[in-house]
N, C-alpha and C positions, 0 to 999 in steps of 0.2 A: 504494500500500500504506500503510495507516494505521500510524503509529509507536506502539508500545506504551509508554505512559507509566506507569512504576512508581516511586513515591516510597517510600523506606525511611528510617526513623529508628530509634534505639535508646535505651532508657531503663533504667537500673538505679539502685538506691539511692533516697535521699530528697532529693537536691539540687534536682530540678526538679518532678517530680510531674505529674499529669494536666493541669494548667492549661497547661503548656508544650507538651504534645502536642496538645491541642485548639487552642491558639493557632497552632501551626505548620500544622495542618490548615486552619484558617480562611484563613491567608495563602496557602497553596497553592491552595485552591479559588478564591480571588479572582484568582489570577494564572496560570491555566493553562487551556488549551482542552481540555474534556473529550472523551472519557472518560479517566479515570486511576484508578490504584489507590494507596491510601495505606496502607502497612504499617508497623506498629511492633512491634519485637521488645522485649519488656519482661518484668520480673519481677513486675509488678503492674498489671493493667488496670483497677483500680477508678477510677471517675470519668472514664474516657476515653469520648469521644462515640462513638456506634454506627457512624458512617461510617468510623472507623478500624479496619482489620483488625489485631487484636492477636494475636501469637504468642509463645510462650515464647522466652526467650533461647536462641540456638543453643548446643548443648552443646560443651564442651571437655574434653579428656582430660588437662588440666594446669591448674595454678593460675596465674592472671594475676598477674604480679609488681607489687608496689607500690613505686614509686620516687618521689624528690623532684620529678622534672620531668614526665616523660611520663605520659599516661593511656592505657592499653592495652585496655580492654574492647571497643573497637570492632573488635578483631581477631576477635571472634566472627563478624563479617560476612564473613570470608574463607573460611567453610565452603564445601564443594562444593555443599551444598544449603541453601537458605533457604526454608523452608515449601514452597509450590508455585510460587515465582517462577521464571521462566525468562528468559534473555536479559539485556539491560542494565537496570540500575536506577540511579536517581539518589538518592544519600544526602545527607541534610540534617541538620546539627546542630540540636538543639532550641533553642539560644539565638541563632539567626541571625534576621535581619529581611529579609523578601522585599519588594523595592521595585519590581519590574518583572515582565514576563511571563517564564515559565519555559520556554516551548515550545522555544526555541533550544537549551536544554541537552540535549534529546533528538535534535536534528537535527545537532548539531556532530560532526564527525569520523566515524569508522567504528564500526559496532556492536560490534566486538571491542576497541575502544580502552579504556584506563584513563586517565581524564581528571581532573585535580585542579585546584583553584584555585591561583593563583600566591601564594606566600608572600613578602611584602615584608620580613619581619623580617631576612632574611639576603640582601641584594641581590647579594652576590658569589657566592652559592651558588644553583644551579638547584634550588630546593626547592618541592615541592608542599605544599598545605594541604588536609587531608582534611575540613574543615568542609563542603565541597561537592565531591563526586566522583561520577563515573559509572564503572561497571564491569559486565561481564557476571557473572552468578551463577557462582561457581566459578573465575573467572579468577585470583583471588588465593589459591587453595588452596595453591599451592607456598609462599607466604609463611607460611601457618599451619603447614605442616609444618616449615619452618625454625625458626619461633618456638617450636614445641612441644618441640624438642630441648633448648633451654636458654633459657627465657624471660627469666630475670634477666640473663643475659649479653647477650642481644640488646637488652633494654631499656636496659642501661647503656652498651652500645656506641653505639647510635643516639640515645639520649636521648628522642626523640619518635617515636611511631608513624608520623607522616607522612614522616619522613626514611627510615624503614625501607621504607615503600611506594615512595617516590620512587626509592630506590637499587635495589630488588629486584623491582619489578613485572615479570612476564613480558612481554617485548617492549618494556619501557620505558613511560614515561608521556607524555601530552600535557598541556598546560595550557590552561585556559579563557582566552579573551581577557581581558586585565587589566581592561578597562573593565566587564566583567560582574560581577565579584565584588570588592567593596571591603572592606578591613580597617579597622574603625572607628578603632582607635587610630593606625594608620599612615597611613591615607588620608583620614579624615574630620575628625579633630581639627585645630583651627587652631593654628598655631605661636604662641608667645609673641611679642608681647603681644596679637595679634589674638584669642586665646582669651578675653580679658576683655571683648571687644566684640561678637564674632560667634559664633553657635552653630555646632557642627560642620556641615560642608558635606555635601551629598548630590549626587553626580554624576548628571546626567540619564541617562547611559548605563548606570548600575549597575542590576543586576537583584537582587542579593543583597548584604547587608552582614553580614560575619561579626564575631564578638566573641571571638576567642581571648584567653585570659588571664583576669584578674580583673575587667575592666570589662565588665559585661553590659548588655543593653538597658535594664533598669530603672534602672541607674546613669546611663545616658545621658539617660533621661527626667528623672531627678531632678537632674541636673547634679552628680553626685558621681563623681570619678575612681576612688575605691576606698572601700569601707565604713570602712576604718580612718581615713579623712580626716574622718569625721563627716558631718553633714547639709550640704546646699548652703548656701554663704555668698555674700553679695554680693561683687563684685570687691574693694571697699574692705576688707571684713572679712577676706577671704581673704588679701590682701596683708599686712594688719596682723598676722594670726595668724602668717604666715611670718616676719615681721620680729621677732616676739616669741619665735621659736623653737618655736612650736606647729606642728610639721610633721614629715613623714616624709622623711628624707634632707636634701639640701642645699637652700638657699634657691632656687636656680635650678630644681631638680627640682620643688619646691613650686609655683613660679610656672608652670612648663610644664604641670603636671598639673591645672590649673584648667579646667573646662568649664562652659559655660552649659547649662541645660536644653535638650534637643534635641527640638523639637516634631515633626519629621518621623519620628523613631523612634516616638513615641507614636501618630502617625497610622497607621503601617503595622503596628505590633506589637500587634495586637488581634484 
């Protein structure tokens, strides 16, 4: 029996735009055995390549809360119905980088499982990361019902949407093998002082590299930890700037946050 491969992404607002959607489609197409469907739920499909199936954002009967930490619009995908999709779908964030074949993400576990990426930010907490997750359409509908009763209270209690999913998914969650999905800041950046001599590393076993937080793929390509740090500097100039006090945070933080331009991100993110 052929496994149905359904890729889903979501886009709202002006942060990313069609370039990110098209780039994600290109990466999927290069790294999957066809046939597959690529579906984007979005508020504007202008400039999106025709191979992408665009649908309006799933409707909600409440307002999504705005908090200082978590971003919750992905909760729209917990609806009982998502266009005409049926069965498991693989969700991908728009700002991740695909570095290997995706077929195994459709073969792992059981069809009814909710499977998330491992979140290394809290090693003492079994926490999933929803940058890459698989779930059957409608399986997370009970979460949407819970969330709709008091969205702000839920958002403040759990902080991040991924923690809410981890704690409340019906039947619990499973996690992808750690080697499949790597967190760029946590798993790829070199520790100080190697970060001044070696570009961030890419594990041969990784299939996807995710970029939670403020450091995105273009930053990795440019060798900039955060836009507030300004353009890429040579190691000598970066150290000198830190010693002169031209930095965000402590000197140690400044030194640890240096990255060299990452060529493998540029090679895959196109």
